[in-house]
C-alpha positions as CSV (number, residue, x, y, z in Angstrom):
1,M,102.7,108.3,78.4
2,K,101.4,107.3,81.8
3,T,100.1,110.1,84.0
4,T,100.4,110.4,87.7
5,L,96.7,109.6,88.0
6,W,97.1,106.4,86.0
7,K,100.0,105.4,88.3
8,L,97.9,106.1,91.4
9,L,95.0,104.1,90.1
10,N,97.3,101.3,89.2
11,V,98.6,101.2,92.9
12,H,95.0,101.5,94.2
13,D,93.8,98.6,92.1
14,R,96.8,96.4,93.1
15,V,95.8,97.0,96.8
16,F,92.0,96.7,96.5
17,G,91.7,94.7,93.3
18,T,90.3,95.9,90.0
19,P,86.7,96.9,90.6
20,T,84.0,94.6,89.3
21,E,80.3,94.9,88.9
22,A,79.9,93.0,92.2
23,M,82.1,95.5,94.1
24,W,80.6,98.5,92.4
25,P,77.1,98.1,91.0
26,G,76.7,100.1,87.8
27,L,80.5,100.3,87.1
28,T,80.2,99.0,83.6
29,Q,77.6,101.7,82.8
30,L,79.9,104.6,83.7
31,P,80.9,106.7,80.7
32,D,84.7,106.1,81.0
33,Y,84.5,102.4,81.9
34,Q,87.0,100.4,79.8
35,P,86.8,96.6,79.9
36,V,90.5,96.5,78.9
37,F,91.8,97.7,82.3
38,P,94.3,95.3,83.9
39,H,92.6,92.9,86.3
40,W,94.2,92.7,89.7
41,K,93.1,90.5,92.6
42,P,92.7,92.4,95.9
43,G,95.8,92.4,98.1
44,K,95.9,92.0,101.9
45,V,95.5,95.5,103.3
46,N,96.6,94.3,106.8
47,E,99.9,93.2,105.4
48,I,100.3,96.4,103.3
49,L,99.4,98.7,106.3
50,A,101.1,96.5,108.9
51,N,101.2,99.3,111.5
52,L,97.4,99.5,111.7
53,D,95.5,97.4,114.2
54,S,92.4,95.5,113.3
55,N,90.2,98.6,113.9
56,G,92.4,100.7,111.7
57,T,92.3,98.2,108.9
58,D,88.5,97.9,109.2
59,L,88.1,101.7,109.0
60,F,90.5,102.0,106.1
61,N,88.6,99.3,104.2
62,R,85.2,101.0,104.9
63,I,86.6,104.4,103.7
64,M,88.1,103.0,100.5
65,K,85.1,101.1,99.2
66,Y,84.7,101.5,95.4
67,D,80.9,101.9,95.5
68,P,80.2,105.4,96.9
69,P,76.9,104.5,98.7
70,S,78.7,101.6,100.4
71,R,81.4,103.9,101.9
72,I,81.3,104.9,105.5
73,S,80.2,108.5,106.1
74,A,82.6,110.9,107.7
75,K,80.2,111.1,110.8
76,K,80.2,107.4,111.2
77,A,83.9,107.1,110.6
78,L,84.5,109.5,113.5
79,Q,82.4,107.2,115.7
80,H,84.3,104.1,114.6
81,A,86.1,101.9,117.2
82,Y,89.5,103.1,115.7
83,F,88.8,106.5,117.3
84,T,86.8,105.5,120.3
85,Q,88.6,102.4,121.8
86,P,92.1,102.6,123.3
87,T,94.8,100.9,121.3
88,P,97.3,98.8,123.3
89,P,100.8,100.1,122.9
90,S,102.8,98.3,120.2
91,P,106.1,96.6,121.0
92,L,107.9,99.3,119.0
93,S,106.3,102.2,120.9
94,Q,107.1,100.4,124.2
95,A,110.7,100.0,123.2
96,L,110.9,103.7,122.1
97,E,109.4,104.8,125.4
98,K,111.9,102.7,127.3
99,D,114.9,104.1,125.3
100,L,113.6,107.7,125.5
101,S,113.2,107.4,129.3
102,K,116.9,106.8,129.6
103,L,117.6,110.1,127.9
104,C,115.3,112.1,130.2
105,M,116.1,113.5,133.6
106,P,116.1,110.8,136.4
107,P,113.1,111.0,138.7
108,L,113.4,113.5,141.6
109,P,113.5,112.1,145.1
110,T,110.3,112.3,147.2
111,I,110.4,115.1,149.7
112,Q,108.4,114.9,152.8
113,L,107.8,117.6,155.4
114,T,108.5,116.2,158.9
115,A,106.6,117.4,161.9
116,S,107.2,117.3,165.6
117,P,104.7,115.6,167.9
118,S,103.1,119.0,168.4
119,G,102.5,119.3,164.7
120,K,105.0,122.1,163.9
121,P,107.2,121.5,160.9
122,V,110.8,120.8,161.9
123,G,112.5,120.0,158.6
124,L,112.5,118.3,155.2
125,M,113.5,114.7,154.6
126,A,114.3,113.3,151.1
127,S,113.7,109.7,150.5
128,P,116.1,107.7,148.4
129,I,115.3,106.9,144.8
């Protein structure tokens, strides 16, 4: 019977590939290492996580490294370009913003206070939209 953990590891290995000694030095010396695990080649993370930009994909790959000493630290992850550089809006977010703006209240006209030559206010004037 396959456990949830086994299923999760199977998905992980299909995305990142089955770990090898080159990816994770000392892997074959771990107490639960089994050379009979299925061998998967790494998938393309940028295709699997298509909504991530290149900075997001890079950060994800650094977080998910098999070899613990090779993983990015939490402190360095928070300083990563994914969090520090602005991301251009995606076509989907631009389309949503455009559609949502139609549902919102139309913009209010600009109201200006008009004054007489002496500087005293004499009324309000609304400019057309």
